[in-house]
Structures are given as structure tokens and as C-alpha cells.
C-alpha positions as CSV (number, residue, x, y, z in Angstrom):
1,M,-8.6,-28.0,28.6
2,K,-11.0,-29.7,26.2
3,P,-10.3,-29.6,22.5
4,I,-11.8,-26.8,20.4
5,N,-13.6,-28.5,17.6
6,D,-16.1,-26.1,16.1
7,K,-14.7,-23.8,13.4
8,E,-16.1,-20.6,14.8
9,T,-14.4,-21.1,18.2
10,Q,-11.2,-22.1,16.4
11,V,-11.2,-18.8,14.5
12,V,-11.9,-16.8,17.7
13,Y,-9.1,-18.6,19.5
14,L,-6.6,-17.9,16.6
15,K,-7.7,-14.2,16.4
16,E,-7.1,-13.8,20.1
17,R,-3.7,-15.4,19.9
18,L,-2.8,-13.2,17.0
19,N,-4.0,-10.1,18.8
20,I,-1.8,-11.0,21.8
21,F,1.2,-11.5,19.4
22,M,0.5,-8.1,17.8
23,E,0.4,-6.4,21.3
24,V,3.7,-7.9,22.3
25,L,5.2,-7.0,18.9
26,D,4.0,-3.4,19.2
27,S,5.4,-3.1,22.8
28,I,8.9,-4.1,21.7
29,D,11.4,-1.2,21.3
30,P,13.6,-2.1,18.4
31,E,16.5,-0.3,20.0
32,E,16.4,-2.4,23.1
33,T,15.3,-5.8,21.6
34,D,17.5,-8.7,22.4
35,V,17.7,-12.3,21.3
36,E,15.4,-13.5,24.0
37,D,12.6,-11.1,22.8
38,I,13.0,-12.4,19.3
39,D,12.9,-16.0,20.6
40,R,9.7,-15.3,22.5
41,L,8.1,-13.9,19.3
42,I,9.2,-16.9,17.3
43,G,7.8,-19.2,20.1
44,M,4.5,-17.4,19.9
45,I,4.3,-17.9,16.1
46,D,5.3,-21.5,16.5
47,D,2.5,-22.0,19.0
48,I,-0.1,-20.4,16.7
49,E,1.2,-22.6,13.8
50,L,0.9,-25.7,15.9
51,K,-2.7,-24.8,16.9
52,C,-3.5,-24.2,13.2
53,E,-2.2,-27.7,12.4
54,Q,-4.2,-29.2,15.2
55,F,-7.4,-27.5,14.1
56,R,-6.8,-28.6,10.5
57,N,-6.4,-32.2,11.5
58,R,-9.6,-32.1,13.6
59,G,-11.6,-30.7,10.7
């Protein structure tokens, strides 16, 4: 996958990732959530944070 360098594409990418995160978060039943679910959410946040850092360093 080639690097995303223009700001507009970066913002679209981040919005899409955040929307996916929100969909996963909305689908989780708090009564049935386990540690693996929480770890998956944390991993998604970590991936988004890493992408933000990459975009910041390219800009």
C-alpha cells in the first residue's frame, strides 16, 4: 500500500477508521464484554494513534 501523503486523504482515512471503531464499540454488549473485546478496542485506538503520528511526520 502506498503512503497517504495529502491531508484530505489522510483525514478521510482517519474518519473511516474512527467510524469502524464506533461501529465495533456500539455492537459490544457491556454485559458480555470480555478482556479480549477490550484489548481489540485498545488495539484499534493504538492503530489510529500510530497512523496519526505517521501522518504528522509526513506533513
